[in-house]
N, C-alpha and C positions, 0 to 999 in steps of 0.2 A: 198827382194828376187825377182829376175827376172827370166823369163823363165817359162817353164812348167814342173811341177813335177806331175806325175800321180800316185796318191795313194788314197786309200779310205778316208783317213783323210782329204786330201786337197779337194777332191770332196765334202765331208760333210761340211767343213767350207766354201767352195765356195757357196754351196746352202744356208747355213745360212746367209752369207753376202748378197746374192741376195735378200732374203726375207727381211732382215733388211733395205737394200737400198730402196726397194720398199715401205717400210713403213715410210721412213724418213719424218719428218715434219719440214724441214727448218734447220736442224742441219748441221753444217759443220764438217767434219770428216777428220782427218789425220790418215791414217792407213798404216802399213807395213805388208804384208801378202803374203803367198804362193798362195793365191786364185787369179786366173786371173781376176775375177770380181772386187776384191778389188784393184788390180793394175790398172785396167782401170778407176775405180772411182777416185783413187788417182791421176792419170795423169790428169783427167778432172777437178778436184776441188781443188787441192792443189799444192803449190810450197813451199818446205822446211816446216817451221811451220807457214807460212803466212796465213794458213787456219783458225787460231785462231785470232779473231779480238783483237785489243788492249783492255786490261782489261778482255778478255775472258778466259775461263777455259778449260784446257786440262786434260782429264782423260785417263790414259793408264794402261793396265794390260798386261804384256807379260812374256813369258817364258824366263829365263836367263840361262847362262852357269852354269854348276853344276847340271843341270837336268839330272838324269840318266835314268828316265823312258822315253824311246824313242819309245816304241811299237806303238804309234799312228802315227809314221812317217815311210816312206819308206827310211831307211838309205842308201840304195844303190843308190837312186835317188838324194841324197844330201838334206841337211837341214841346217838351220842357226839359231843359238841362239844368243841373244844379250849378250854382256858382262855386268857384274853386274853394272858397273858404266857408261855404255855408254849413257843411257837416261839422267841421271842428268847432264852429261857434255854437252849434246845437249841443255839443258834448262838453261844454265848459264844466270843469269840476271832475271830469272822468279822467282816469289814468290812461294815457295814450300808450299802448304797447307797440303799435306800428301805425304809421301814418305817412303815406307817400302819394305823390302825383306822378303818373307815368304817361308817356305819350308813345303811340305806336303808329307806324305807317299803315295806311289803308288804301284800297284801290283808287279812291278819288279824294284823298286828303289825309287827315290824321284822326285818330281816336285818342281822346284824353280821358283817363280814369283817375279817380281817387280811391285808394284802398285804405281803410281805417280799421284797426282792431283796438278796441278800448274796453277797459274794465270799469263798470259802474261802481261808485263808492259803496263801501259796506254800509255806511250810514251817512245820510245827507246832513250837512252842517245846518244847525238851526240859526237863523239870522237874529 
């Protein structure tokens, strides 16, 4: 997500990301977020999934389509949810260590998450 979306939720997560980034201890992170701080960090530290070293591990937890509880977002400003299969398609060729879709009740609907833990190949195959 690019651009600026001004909502209480985005400001909250932006502040959380700033605190986490300040506490980083050499970890390399690939993040897609509505937070301007996350976007700037992403631009400075990662291109595509190259931020994960060969044989490194990627851990992702994200909201996916089908989530009906959107009260935490300012829907008028716009928001984006990943398609259920979008992340696994991006990681074709990686070793999937854990990959699951979960659904949880929320006050006004449901939250759907995809959690993926994948290992980047030690060496990419040459076509």
